[in-house]
C-alpha positions, 0 to 999 in steps of 0.5 A: 089237456093243455101242456103249454101250447100242446093239445095232449090226448090222455088215455087212462088204463087200469088193471087190477092184476097183471094176469092178462098183461099190464095197463100199458100192454093193453094199448094195442095198435088197434086201441092206438088207432081208435084213440087217434080216430077219436082225436081226429074227430075232436079236432074236426069238431073243434077247429080252434085247436087244429093249429096246436101241436098234439101228442098222445100220453098214457097214464097206466095204473095197476093193482091197488094203487093208493100211492104212486108205486102202481102209477105210470105216465108215459108222455109221447106214447105214440104218434099220429 
């Protein structure tokens, strides 16, 4: 996604219940590493984006959320 000149990698997570933790808690350091490796691979394959600033956002959904109560958008969720 582009936010002005910033290339944004967005991880979308969903949890139907909080029994094993919420959607945000499911973004472990290991998962963050995988997302960053995927971003590096994307940038390697698409060099036209390599000079843009990058950021990582997380969109977290939980429960049966037809409205915004179960929706969170965390910008700058973690750093490369």
